[in-house]
C-alpha positions as CSV (number, residue, x, y, z in Angstrom):
1,R,-17.4,-9.7,10.1
2,V,-16.8,-6.1,8.2
3,A,-17.8,-4.2,11.4
4,L,-15.8,-6.4,13.8
5,G,-12.8,-6.5,11.2
6,E,-13.0,-2.5,11.4
7,R,-13.1,-2.3,15.2
8,L,-9.9,-4.5,15.6
9,F,-8.4,-2.5,12.6
10,F,-8.2,0.7,14.8
11,D,-8.0,-1.3,18.3
12,P,-4.2,-0.7,19.9
13,L,-5.4,-3.8,22.1
14,L,-3.6,-5.7,19.2
15,S,0.0,-4.0,19.8
16,R,2.0,-5.1,22.9
17,D,1.9,-2.1,24.9
18,R,-1.5,-1.0,23.5
19,S,0.0,2.0,21.9
20,I,-0.8,1.5,18.4
21,S,-3.1,-0.4,15.8
22,C,-3.3,-1.4,12.1
23,G,-4.7,2.2,11.4
24,S,-2.2,3.9,13.0
25,C,0.4,3.1,10.0
26,H,-2.7,3.0,7.2
27,L,-4.6,6.1,8.1
28,P,-8.0,6.6,6.0
29,E,-7.5,10.2,5.2
30,M,-4.1,9.2,3.5
31,A,-5.4,6.5,1.4
32,F,-4.1,4.0,4.3
33,T,-0.8,5.0,4.2
34,D,1.0,7.2,7.1
35,G,2.9,10.0,5.5
36,R,6.3,8.5,7.1
37,Q,9.3,7.4,5.2
38,F,9.0,4.4,7.9
39,S,6.0,3.8,10.1
40,V,6.8,4.0,13.7
41,G,6.0,0.9,15.7
42,V,5.7,-0.3,19.5
43,G,8.4,1.9,21.6
44,G,9.2,4.1,18.7
45,A,10.8,0.9,16.4
46,T,11.1,1.3,12.6
47,G,11.3,-0.9,9.9
48,L,12.9,-0.9,6.3
49,R,10.2,0.1,4.1
50,N,7.3,2.7,3.5
51,A,3.9,1.5,4.7
52,P,1.6,0.8,1.4
53,S,-1.9,2.2,0.7
54,L,-4.3,-0.3,1.6
55,L,-7.0,1.0,-1.0
56,N,-8.1,-1.8,-3.4
57,V,-5.8,-4.3,-1.7
58,A,-8.3,-6.6,-2.3
59,Y,-7.6,-7.0,-6.0
60,R,-3.6,-7.7,-5.2
61,P,-2.6,-11.3,-6.2
62,T,0.5,-10.7,-3.7
63,L,1.0,-8.7,-0.7
64,F,3.8,-6.6,1.0
65,W,6.3,-4.8,-1.2
66,D,8.1,-8.2,-1.8
67,G,5.0,-10.6,-2.3
68,G,5.5,-12.5,0.7
69,A,1.9,-12.9,1.6
70,L,-0.6,-14.4,-0.6
71,F,-3.9,-13.9,1.1
72,L,-4.9,-10.9,3.5
73,E,-5.7,-13.2,6.0
74,S,-2.2,-14.6,6.2
75,Q,-0.8,-11.0,5.6
76,A,-2.4,-9.7,8.9
77,L,-0.4,-12.3,11.1
78,V,3.0,-10.3,10.2
79,P,2.5,-6.8,11.7
80,L,0.8,-8.4,14.7
81,E,4.1,-10.4,15.5
82,D,6.9,-8.3,13.8
83,P,9.1,-6.6,16.6
84,H,9.0,-3.4,14.5
85,E,5.3,-2.8,14.2
86,M,2.6,-4.4,16.7
87,D,5.4,-6.9,18.4
88,L,2.7,-9.3,20.2
89,A,2.6,-12.9,19.9
90,I,-0.5,-14.4,18.3
91,A,-1.2,-16.4,21.4
92,D,-1.2,-13.2,23.7
93,A,-3.3,-11.5,21.1
94,L,-6.1,-14.4,21.4
95,D,-5.8,-14.2,25.2
96,R,-6.7,-10.3,25.2
97,L,-9.3,-10.8,22.9
98,R,-11.2,-13.5,24.7
99,E,-10.7,-12.0,28.2
100,H,-12.4,-8.7,26.7
101,S,-15.6,-7.6,27.7
102,E,-17.3,-7.3,24.3
103,Y,-15.1,-9.1,21.7
104,P,-16.4,-12.7,22.5
105,A,-19.6,-11.8,21.9
106,L,-18.8,-10.2,18.8
107,F,-16.9,-12.9,17.4
108,A,-19.6,-15.2,18.3
109,E,-22.1,-13.1,16.3
110,A,-19.9,-12.7,13.6
111,F,-18.7,-16.3,13.1
112,D,-21.6,-18.5,14.3
113,G,-20.6,-18.9,18.0
114,Q,-17.0,-19.1,17.5
115,E,-14.6,-17.1,19.8
116,P,-11.4,-15.5,18.6
117,T,-9.1,-17.8,17.1
118,I,-6.3,-17.4,14.2
119,Q,-8.9,-18.1,11.8
120,T,-11.4,-15.6,13.1
121,L,-9.0,-12.9,13.8
122,T,-7.9,-12.9,10.4
123,Y,-11.0,-13.4,8.7
124,A,-12.4,-10.6,10.1
125,L,-9.3,-8.0,9.4
126,A,-9.2,-9.1,5.8
127,A,-13.4,-8.9,5.6
128,F,-12.7,-5.2,6.4
129,Q,-9.9,-4.6,4.3
130,R,-11.9,-5.8,1.2
131,T,-14.4,-3.0,1.6
132,L,-11.2,-0.6,1.0
133,V,-12.2,0.3,-2.4
134,S,-11.3,3.7,-4.2
135,A,-13.6,5.7,-6.0
136,P,-14.1,6.7,-9.9
137,V,-11.8,9.5,-10.9
138,A,-11.3,11.6,-13.9
139,L,-9.5,8.4,-15.8
140,D,-12.5,6.6,-15.5
141,R,-15.1,9.0,-16.6
142,Y,-12.4,9.7,-19.8
143,H,-12.5,5.8,-20.5
144,A,-16.2,6.0,-19.9
145,G,-16.7,8.5,-22.8
146,D,-16.3,11.6,-21.0
147,D,-13.4,14.0,-23.3
148,A,-14.1,16.8,-20.9
149,A,-12.7,14.7,-17.8
150,F,-9.1,16.1,-18.2
151,S,-7.8,19.8,-18.5
152,A,-5.4,20.3,-21.3
153,A,-2.4,19.7,-19.5
154,E,-3.8,16.8,-17.6
155,R,-4.5,15.7,-20.8
156,T,-0.8,16.1,-21.9
157,G,0.1,14.2,-19.0
158,F,-2.0,11.2,-19.5
159,T,-0.5,10.7,-23.1
160,L,2.8,10.9,-21.6
161,F,1.7,8.4,-19.0
162,E,0.6,6.1,-21.8
163,Q,3.7,6.6,-23.5
164,H,6.4,6.4,-20.7
165,C,4.4,4.7,-17.8
166,Q,1.7,2.2,-19.0
167,A,3.8,-0.6,-19.2
168,C,4.1,-1.1,-15.6
169,H,1.0,1.0,-14.3
170,E,-1.7,-0.7,-16.6
171,G,-5.5,-1.5,-16.3
172,P,-7.9,-0.6,-13.6
173,Q,-5.6,-0.7,-10.8
174,L,-3.0,1.0,-12.8
175,T,-0.2,-1.9,-11.8
176,S,0.7,-4.8,-13.3
177,D,1.3,-6.5,-10.0
178,A,4.8,-7.6,-11.3
179,F,8.0,-7.3,-9.2
180,E,10.5,-4.7,-10.8
181,N,13.9,-3.4,-9.9
182,N,13.2,0.7,-10.5
183,G,16.6,1.7,-10.5
184,T,16.9,2.8,-6.8
185,A,19.5,1.8,-4.5
186,V,19.8,-1.7,-3.3
187,T,21.2,-2.8,0.1
188,D,21.9,-6.3,1.3
189,E,19.4,-5.3,4.5
190,D,16.7,-5.1,2.3
191,P,17.4,-7.0,-1.2
192,G,13.6,-6.8,-2.2
193,R,12.0,-9.9,-3.3
194,E,15.2,-11.8,-3.4
195,R,14.5,-12.3,0.6
196,I,11.3,-14.3,-0.5
197,T,12.2,-16.4,-3.6
198,F,16.0,-16.7,-2.7
199,S,17.0,-15.9,-6.1
200,A,19.6,-13.6,-7.3
201,V,17.6,-12.4,-10.6
202,D,15.0,-10.6,-7.7
203,R,17.7,-8.7,-6.3
204,G,16.4,-5.2,-6.0
205,T,12.7,-6.1,-7.5
206,F,9.7,-4.9,-5.4
207,R,5.9,-5.1,-6.4
208,V,5.0,-2.5,-8.7
209,P,2.4,-0.3,-6.6
210,S,-1.3,0.8,-7.9
211,L,-1.2,4.5,-8.7
212,R,-4.7,5.0,-7.4
213,A,-4.8,7.9,-5.1
214,V,-1.2,8.2,-5.5
215,A,-1.1,12.1,-4.7
216,R,-2.2,11.1,-1.4
217,T,0.5,8.3,-0.7
218,A,4.1,10.3,-0.2
219,P,6.7,9.7,0.5
220,Y,7.4,7.3,-2.3
221,F,8.9,3.9,-3.5
222,H,9.6,0.8,-1.3
223,D,12.1,2.8,1.1
224,G,10.0,6.3,0.9
225,R,13.0,7.9,-0.2
226,L,11.3,10.6,-2.4
227,G,8.9,13.1,-1.2
228,T,7.0,14.5,-3.8
229,L,5.6,13.4,-7.1
230,A,8.0,15.6,-8.9
231,E,11.0,14.0,-7.6
232,V,9.4,10.4,-8.7
233,V,9.0,12.0,-12.1
234,D,12.5,13.3,-12.3
235,H,14.1,9.9,-11.2
236,Y,12.3,8.0,-14.0
237,D,13.4,10.9,-16.2
238,R,16.9,10.7,-15.7
239,G,16.6,6.7,-16.5
240,G,16.5,5.7,-12.6
241,D,20.2,5.4,-10.6
242,A,21.9,2.7,-12.7
243,T,21.0,0.0,-10.0
244,P,22.3,-3.4,-11.1
245,G,19.4,-5.5,-12.4
246,Q,17.5,-2.0,-13.3
247,S,14.5,-2.9,-15.5
248,P,15.1,-2.0,-19.2
249,R,12.0,-0.2,-18.8
250,V,13.5,2.5,-16.8
251,R,15.4,4.4,-19.1
252,P,16.0,8.2,-20.0
253,L,13.3,10.1,-21.3
254,R,14.4,13.5,-21.4
255,L,10.9,15.4,-20.8
256,S,10.9,19.2,-20.6
257,D,9.9,20.9,-17.4
258,S,6.4,21.6,-18.9
259,D,5.9,17.8,-19.5
260,K,7.1,16.8,-16.0
261,A,4.5,19.6,-14.7
262,A,2.0,17.8,-17.0
263,L,2.8,14.5,-16.0
264,V,2.3,15.2,-12.6
265,A,-1.0,17.4,-13.0
266,F,-2.3,13.9,-14.6
267,L,-1.1,11.7,-11.8
268,E,-2.9,14.2,-9.1
269,T,-6.4,13.4,-11.0
270,L,-6.1,9.7,-9.9
271,D,-7.0,11.2,-6.2
272,D,-10.5,10.2,-5.6
273,R,-10.4,11.7,-1.9
274,P,-13.0,9.6,-0.4
275,A,-15.0,10.3,2.7
276,P,-12.7,9.1,5.6
277,V,-13.8,5.7,7.1
278,R,-15.4,5.7,10.6
279,R,-13.1,5.1,13.3
280,T,-14.6,2.8,15.7
281,P,-13.3,3.4,19.2
């Protein structure tokens, strides 16, 4: 099932004009992001949000920036049918798979004789995504007792991280998985989690991302507005942009330039640089 899911993930057959795949917006070498502010879908269409990393996605209790999906299986259907992404009706996707020269046999092998269905398609894609687990980094070695895991600057940055960032970026995955308003401008076009809950208190809130491999996931924030980690640190150092509903945790830090550089140095240590995942033709 994992092998089948990997092949499907990188197969442009599942987009309307056969031009893009899931892997077009989630590149292994970029921690399964794409380096763009907004991903480019079929016909050059773009959406409103930055493509999040899929590393360790198996551990997320909710998916998408607004938590609009609870399971990887249900998540898979959204980009398939989204007109800004792959723009292919699920019925048409299943017809293509059933008429393909190889996929019917691959599905039958993976799912005890079953053909391509909504269930088997989404289960296969989810099975592959659950294998996208990052490797240990210096922080893990430090927690395991290696006091030499960090340089002096990185250790200073880690101390600053514990003081100012860990309330939201906590635990092994460096995220609370909560929804926070981090002080960026909110638009009616994308009000954040309010689109899911229809509650005004959720306006401008987005899921706190994991910081694993964060050095490879630029640009940053839900709308990809910031291009570097230094810009992200500057945003939080000034206390955000005083957005209505901004979390009280986002407040001016008044860090020195050397402290900012140390914090960036620590964040860069969170990059595990795994070997690229094999792309199946």
